[in-house]
N, C-alpha and C positions, 0 to 999 in steps of 0.2 A: 213442494215435493222435493224430497232428498234424492239426489242423484247417486246411483250405485255404479261404480266403474266395473269394467270387465275384470280388472285385477282383483277387486274386492270379491266378486263372484267366485273367481278362481280360489282365492284364499279361503273362503267359506267352504267350498267344495273340498279343498285339500285337507282342511281340519276335520271335516265331517266324514269324508270317505276314505282317504288314504290312511293306511296303517301308520301309527306313530313309529318313527324310526325307519320308514320306507327308504330303500337305497336311493341315492340321488338320480340314478338312471331311470328308476320307476317314476319318481316325481317329475323329471323332465319330460318323459314320454307321455305321462298323463296330462301334463300342462299343454303339451303340443296338441294332443287329441282334444282337450277342452277348448282351446282357442280355435282349432280347426272346425269344431262343431259350431261354435259361435259364428265364425266367418261364413260357414255354409248356410246357416239359417238367415243371417243378415243379407247374404247375397240373394236368397229367395225373397226375402221381405222387400228388398228394393225393387223387385220386379212388379210388385203390386201397383196398379194404377198405370201401367205401361200397356202397350198393345198386346203383350204376352198374357197379362192377367188383368181383368176388370176389377174394380173395387169389390164387387160381389164375389167373384171367384177368389180374390185375395182373402176375404173374410172366411170363406169356406176352407181355404188352405190353412189359415192360421188356426181355425178350430180343429182341423184334422191333426195338425202338429200338437196342439194342446192335448187332444184325446190320446194320441200315441205316447206323449210324455207322461201323462197321468197313469196310463196303463203300465208303463215301464217303472215308474216310481213305486206304484202300489205293489208290483211284483217284486221289486228290490226289497221293499220293506217286509214283505211276507217271507222272503228267503232268509232275511237277516233278523227276523223277530223284532222289528222296529214298530212301535205303536204310537210314537209321537209324530206330529207333522214334519215333513222334510222341507222346510223353508225357513 
């Protein structure tokens, strides 16, 4: 399995989503939001298997996150006329 770093994910996002020639402040703020989002999700994932969340509850939470992300991505694609997979 090939490891993908968070930086690589950010670069993919930056190329696919940010407008070419976006001002540096926009790039910085988007990068901060991107990394904050990753940190938030990772914080929640590390709770799985602790007294806060059983493994079963964790599986349900992960599925709910995936459902929400899928909904968001599909809405984004529709708004922007994208017909190809976003991955």
